[in-house]
C-alpha positions as MATLAB code, in Angstrom:
seq = 'MTASAKDWPDSPLDAVDTAFADLTCEPDPLSLDLDRLVGQLGDDTGLPGGVMALPALRQWLLEHPRAYTARDVVWRELVRRARLGGPAWVIAAVALAMPALRRYAGRLHSGWAGDAHDLDAEILTGFLSALRDRVDLAKPAPYAALCMAAWRAGHELRQRDGAEAVPVDDLEHVTGPRTPKRPYGHPDLLVRRAVELGIVDESDEQPYIDLRLGHRAIEPIAARLGVEVDTLRRRVERIDVRIAEALAAGFLTEVTSPRVRDQLAAAAERRQHIRAARGARPAAAHVTLAAA';
ca = [
     -19.656    8.241  -17.114;
     -20.938    5.192  -18.925;
     -24.226    4.888  -17.013;
     -27.144    6.302  -18.930;
     -29.684    8.671  -17.356;
     -32.213    5.811  -17.583;
     -29.978    3.539  -15.555;
     -28.873    6.010  -13.032;
     -29.835    4.953   -9.421;
     -32.337    6.896   -7.426;
     -30.422    6.386   -4.224;
     -27.572    8.921   -3.714;
     -25.398    6.211   -2.165;
     -26.046    3.876   -5.101;
     -25.240    6.795   -7.489;
     -21.820    7.173   -5.853;
     -21.177    3.465   -6.214;
     -22.128    3.655   -9.971;
     -19.848    6.681  -10.542;
     -17.031    5.026   -8.674;
     -17.325    1.879  -10.788;
     -17.003    4.000  -13.877;
     -13.973    5.763  -12.579;
     -12.152    2.623  -11.602;
     -12.782    0.549  -14.702;
     -10.405   -0.047  -17.648;
      -8.763    1.388  -19.628;
      -7.759    4.216  -17.242;
      -8.827    3.371  -13.738;
      -8.418    5.923  -10.981;
      -5.590    4.783   -8.623;
      -3.294    6.008   -5.920;
       0.494    5.779   -5.867;
       1.280    4.796   -2.253;
       5.055    4.923   -2.512;
       5.220    8.538   -1.260;
       2.860    7.707    1.599;
       4.922    4.721    2.594;
       8.009    6.919    2.684;
       6.242    9.109    5.270;
       5.462    6.202    7.480;
       8.621    4.064    7.634;
       8.788    0.313    7.197;
       6.513   -1.067    9.846;
       3.188    0.282    8.649;
       2.077   -2.630    6.568;
       0.753   -0.202    3.942;
       1.601   -1.676    0.514;
       3.592    0.378   -1.877;
       3.267    1.101   -5.604;
       0.214    2.066   -7.475;
      -2.953    0.582   -6.010;
      -6.335    0.499   -7.585;
      -8.860    2.306   -5.339;
     -11.208   -0.726   -4.814;
      -8.137   -2.652   -3.543;
      -7.171    0.262   -1.320;
     -10.769    0.278    0.122;
     -10.352   -3.393    0.890;
      -7.065   -2.864    2.555;
      -8.558   -0.113    4.777;
     -11.422   -2.369    5.690;
      -9.002   -5.219    6.648;
      -6.723   -2.974    8.735;
      -9.025   -0.970   11.124;
      -6.295   -0.641   13.686;
      -3.574    0.663   11.402;
      -4.294    4.104   12.671;
      -1.218    5.984   11.468;
      -1.342    4.503    8.022;
      -5.089    5.109    7.666;
      -4.671    8.743    8.740;
      -1.989    9.301    6.125;
      -4.084    7.728    3.431;
      -7.147    9.683    4.342;
      -5.230   12.991    4.471;
      -4.131   12.237    0.942;
      -7.571   11.406   -0.160;
      -9.087   14.604    1.337;
      -6.299   16.786   -0.199;
      -7.027   15.263   -3.602;
     -10.807   15.715   -3.121;
     -10.199   19.405   -2.295;
      -7.658   20.102   -4.993;
      -7.965   17.435   -7.573;
     -11.475   17.720   -8.900;
     -14.879   15.832   -8.791;
     -13.296   12.416   -9.538;
     -11.440   12.388   -6.236;
     -14.529   13.665   -4.363;
     -16.367   10.543   -5.639;
     -13.352    8.400   -4.730;
     -13.222    9.704   -1.207;
     -16.993    9.039   -0.672;
     -16.730    5.623   -2.246;
     -13.894    4.583    0.048;
     -16.007    5.538    3.015;
     -19.127    3.847    1.593;
     -19.064    0.759    3.894;
     -19.331    3.100    6.908;
     -21.955    5.298    5.217;
     -24.136    2.335    4.338;
     -23.807    1.092    7.933;
     -24.983    4.464    9.200;
     -27.811    4.528    6.776;
     -29.023    1.089    7.797;
     -29.100    2.081   11.469;
     -30.823    5.401   10.812;
     -33.414    3.833    8.447;
     -34.659    1.732   11.301;
     -37.985    3.284   12.426;
     -37.630    6.085    9.818;
     -41.087    7.015    8.396;
     -39.705    9.305    5.697;
     -38.239    8.655    2.345;
     -35.026    6.558    2.759;
     -33.377    8.452   -0.139;
     -33.831   11.668    1.739;
     -31.986   10.278    4.685;
     -29.221    8.859    2.428;
     -28.899   12.254    0.853;
     -28.540   13.934    4.264;
     -25.773   11.480    5.291;
     -23.986   12.117    2.037;
     -24.349   15.889    2.330;
     -22.870   15.773    5.851;
     -19.902   13.803    4.595;
     -19.333   16.053    1.620;
     -19.476   19.229    3.763;
     -16.835   17.868    6.039;
     -14.741   16.662    3.091;
     -14.907   20.098    1.443;
     -14.263   22.311    4.443;
     -14.889   21.086    7.984;
     -12.141   18.506    8.578;
      -8.782   19.949    9.641;
      -5.972   17.853    8.247;
      -3.602   19.084   10.900;
      -5.592   17.008   13.439;
      -5.577   13.287   13.927;
      -8.216   10.811   12.629;
      -9.611   12.731    9.586;
     -11.592    9.657    8.554;
     -13.388    9.542   11.912;
     -14.235   13.224   11.647;
     -15.705   12.690    8.183;
     -17.852    9.727    9.377;
     -18.982   11.628   12.443;
     -20.165   14.514   10.257;
     -22.166   12.066    8.044;
     -23.724   10.313   10.977;
     -24.647   13.679   12.654;
     -26.276   14.942    9.499;
     -28.455   11.886    9.215;
     -29.266   11.853   12.967;
     -30.275   15.503   12.920;
     -32.611   14.846   10.023;
     -34.328   12.058   12.087;
     -34.647   14.502   15.043;
     -36.309   17.109   12.797;
     -38.704   14.600   11.225;
     -42.279   15.258   12.205;
     -41.567   18.684   13.753;
     -44.514   21.059   13.293;
     -44.099   24.104   11.202;
     -43.821   27.359   13.136;
     -46.328   30.006   11.824;
     -45.107   33.450   11.121;
     -46.931   36.708   10.716;
     -47.979   37.910    7.273;
     -45.089   40.029    6.187;
     -47.412   42.348    4.250;
     -49.075   43.399    7.556;
     -45.968   43.820    9.718;
     -45.793   47.355   11.105;
     -42.712   49.376   11.810;
     -39.556   50.023    9.785;
     -38.202   47.240    7.544;
     -34.680   48.574    7.137;
     -32.326   45.838    8.365;
     -30.429   46.664   11.549;
     -26.651   46.718   11.080;
     -25.176   43.840   13.088;
     -22.557   45.870   14.888;
     -21.250   42.811   16.858;
     -20.853   40.579   13.727;
     -17.348   39.099   13.485;
     -17.047   40.216    9.815;
     -17.486   43.775   10.826;
     -14.832   43.390   13.543;
     -12.412   42.142   10.989;
     -13.352   45.038    8.712;
     -12.666   47.477   11.552;
      -9.337   45.777   12.182;
      -8.532   46.350    8.472;
      -9.518   50.033    8.648;
      -7.263   50.433   11.665;
      -4.287   48.748   10.098;
      -4.366   45.814   12.478;
      -5.004   43.492    9.551;
      -3.787   44.250    6.090;
      -6.516   44.712    3.537;
      -5.030   41.882    1.397;
      -5.510   39.584    4.431;
      -9.199   40.261    5.045;
     -10.960   37.792    2.761;
      -8.629   34.837    3.313;
      -8.882   35.311    7.062;
     -12.656   35.529    6.985;
     -12.821   32.459    4.752;
     -10.652   30.459    7.106;
     -11.592   31.684   10.543;
     -15.207   32.696   10.177;
     -16.257   30.645    7.107;
     -14.388   27.552    8.432;
     -13.281   26.809    4.880;
     -10.664   24.217    4.094;
      -7.135   25.689    4.126;
      -5.683   23.607    1.235;
      -7.554   25.181   -1.660;
      -7.022   28.726   -0.277;
      -3.225   28.039    0.095;
      -3.119   26.650   -3.468;
      -4.890   29.763   -4.733;
      -2.524   32.076   -2.889;
       0.539   30.044   -3.987;
       1.868   29.283   -0.521;
       2.394   26.193    1.549;
      -0.385   25.138    3.922;
       1.853   25.355    6.945;
       2.956   28.886    5.926;
      -0.560   29.985    5.520;
      -1.540   28.448    8.883;
       1.260   30.304   10.727;
       0.301   33.618    9.031;
      -3.314   33.294   10.100;
      -2.250   32.428   13.663;
      -0.217   35.716   13.789;
      -3.365   37.501   12.667;
      -5.214   35.822   15.484;
      -2.739   37.211   17.972;
      -3.030   40.746   16.544;
      -6.824   40.713   16.682;
      -6.866   39.268   20.175;
      -4.547   41.923   21.436;
      -6.599   44.607   19.787;
      -9.801   43.261   21.335;
      -8.198   43.197   24.786;
      -7.078   46.746   24.385;
     -10.565   47.861   23.197;
      -9.393   49.031   19.843;
     -12.146   47.142   17.954;
     -15.015   48.022   20.202;
     -14.252   51.520   21.341;
     -13.374   54.870   19.854;
      -9.615   54.894   18.929;
      -7.490   57.915   19.539;
      -5.484   59.491   16.665;
      -2.225   58.423   18.564;
      -3.293   54.809   18.596;
      -4.354   55.016   14.968;
      -0.931   56.346   14.090;
       0.794   53.522   16.021;
      -1.247   50.944   14.186;
      -0.575   52.488   10.885;
       3.160   52.457   11.633;
       3.032   48.761   12.559;
       1.216   47.969    9.290;
       3.855   49.891    7.381;
       6.626   47.905    9.151;
       4.887   44.681    8.068;
       4.944   45.903    4.476;
       8.650   46.652    4.728;
       9.295   43.162    6.170;
       7.419   41.601    3.308;
       9.385   43.722    0.813;
      12.655   42.767    2.426;
      11.795   39.103    2.183;
      11.328   39.453   -1.573;
       7.559   39.085   -1.597;
       5.514   40.616   -4.355;
       3.477   43.732   -3.604;
       0.243   42.972   -1.758;
      -2.985   42.841   -3.796;
      -6.340   43.067   -2.084;
      -7.741   39.688   -1.180;
      -4.820   37.853   -2.795;
      -1.944   37.497   -0.358;
      -1.677   37.258    3.437;
       0.519   39.473    5.529;
       3.931   38.030    6.390;
       3.752   39.238   10.011;
];
């Protein structure tokens, strides 16, 4: 970055603009090759081809608000790069959404008695959280989902503003046992029980929890596992089915008979044989997902 600490803006949104200006200046400006995206869309999209500087791409997006299909493809690419390509693309994605983020900030600042920079930071945080994990690229309108997350975060801060603190008892004078109660109904523990019963392979446990319970983005997890996103999505869906069937049968919430345990273990062994027959590497805990 060329901006010094002395010149760095106080506003989070201004800071993004400053960083974006540094990323898109000569001699090596950040840009996006649109040829591959144009190939996905056909000839009637109006999306220009070739390598386009990101400020020019932002202007094109502003000038074509109804080019829904093209905009979706561009934003899916931006989100993928933000998730897999490092901090520069995170800044780029935020900067390309900056016109909308500033519009939201202007509306939410009206009547706001708190620090405007706090509100800007909350809007930015909502956008970044959605960019990192919350937006599912398999669904339409990823840009709208990102913007809605940013607006919701800022609006919720306004709703919380001025709320009175809720007093709590002095913890030093709380009577009774302090040992935490085990949350037996917690979803993580249900997944752990499914692993213990062989309903879910042990190597599947952490990726499944990250995706289904942690609502993490699928792209970085698929990249880490070395599989295609669609492949990983199908594998997780098959795990969903097995867990749902186990819940319906009471295997995860009731005592399981030795006969059922043997059946589940046999099914898990068959999955391993299928994986081996397909030429997959041996499973390692928390590294690969089950093939069935």
